[in-house]
C-alpha positions as CSV (number, residue, x, y, z in Angstrom):
1,M,0.0,0.0,0.0
2,Q,1.3,3.5,-0.9
3,R,-1.0,5.2,1.8
4,D,-0.4,8.7,0.6
5,I,-1.9,8.9,-2.9
6,K,-2.7,12.5,-3.9
7,P,-2.1,14.6,-7.1
8,G,1.3,15.7,-5.8
9,N,2.4,12.1,-5.7
10,I,1.4,11.3,-9.3
11,I,3.4,12.0,-12.4
12,A,2.1,11.7,-15.9
13,T,3.0,12.0,-19.6
14,T,0.7,12.6,-22.5
15,L,2.4,10.9,-25.4
16,P,2.3,8.1,-24.7
17,L,-0.3,8.4,-21.9
18,R,1.3,7.1,-18.8
19,A,1.1,7.7,-15.1
20,A,3.1,6.6,-12.1
21,V,2.7,7.0,-8.4
22,I,5.8,8.4,-6.6
23,D,6.8,9.2,-2.9
24,F,6.7,5.9,-1.1
25,D,7.7,7.3,2.3
26,F,4.5,5.9,3.9
27,A,4.3,2.8,1.8
28,T,4.2,-0.7,3.4
29,W,4.3,-4.3,2.1
30,N,1.7,-5.3,4.7
31,K,-1.7,-6.2,3.3
32,A,-3.4,-4.3,6.2
33,S,-2.3,-1.4,8.4
34,R,-3.6,0.3,11.4
35,D,-1.6,3.4,10.9
36,H,-4.3,5.7,9.6
37,M,-2.5,9.0,10.2
38,K,-0.5,9.0,6.9
39,V,-3.2,9.9,4.3
40,M,-4.5,13.5,4.0
41,V,-8.2,13.6,5.0
42,R,-9.1,15.0,1.6
43,Y,-8.1,11.7,-0.1
44,L,-9.0,9.3,2.8
45,A,-11.6,6.7,2.2
46,P,-15.0,7.6,3.8
47,E,-14.9,4.7,6.3
48,F,-11.7,6.3,7.8
49,T,-12.5,10.0,7.6
50,T,-14.2,10.4,11.0
51,L,-11.9,7.8,12.5
52,K,-8.8,9.9,11.8
53,D,-10.1,12.7,13.9
54,A,-11.2,10.3,16.7
55,I,-7.9,8.4,16.9
56,R,-6.2,11.0,19.1
57,N,-8.8,10.4,21.8
58,L,-8.8,6.6,21.7
59,P,-7.0,4.6,24.4
60,L,-3.9,2.7,23.1
61,Q,-5.5,-0.7,23.5
62,H,-8.5,0.3,21.3
63,T,-8.8,-1.9,18.1
64,L,-8.9,0.1,14.9
65,P,-10.1,-1.3,11.6
66,N,-7.5,-2.2,9.1
67,F,-6.5,0.2,6.4
68,G,-6.3,-1.9,3.2
69,L,-5.7,-1.6,-0.5
70,S,-9.2,-0.5,-1.1
71,A,-8.4,2.8,0.7
72,D,-5.5,3.4,-1.8
73,I,-8.0,2.7,-4.6
74,W,-10.4,5.3,-3.2
75,S,-7.5,7.9,-2.9
76,M,-6.5,7.2,-6.5
77,G,-10.0,7.8,-7.7
78,I,-10.3,11.2,-5.9
79,A,-6.8,12.2,-7.1
80,E,-7.7,11.3,-10.7
81,L,-10.9,13.3,-10.5
82,E,-8.9,16.4,-9.3
83,L,-6.3,15.9,-12.1
84,V,-9.0,15.6,-14.8
85,H,-11.5,18.2,-13.6
86,G,-9.4,20.6,-11.6
């Protein structure tokens, strides 16, 4: 998982049409992660949006839902919309 997909982390060319994701500082090879503080709220999947604000007030032993590949797919969709439509 890249965990920080946003327009600033996508580079593209027009001829031929290609795109690549860059900046893997927050990336992980794990299939699931409980580190929800990496992604900007604007690109965060809806199931984690309110959770990100609530995390600061949760006790350390509280179980958080896993952040998975589907969250990166959501972030990519939002970033693509912004790149195409401004």
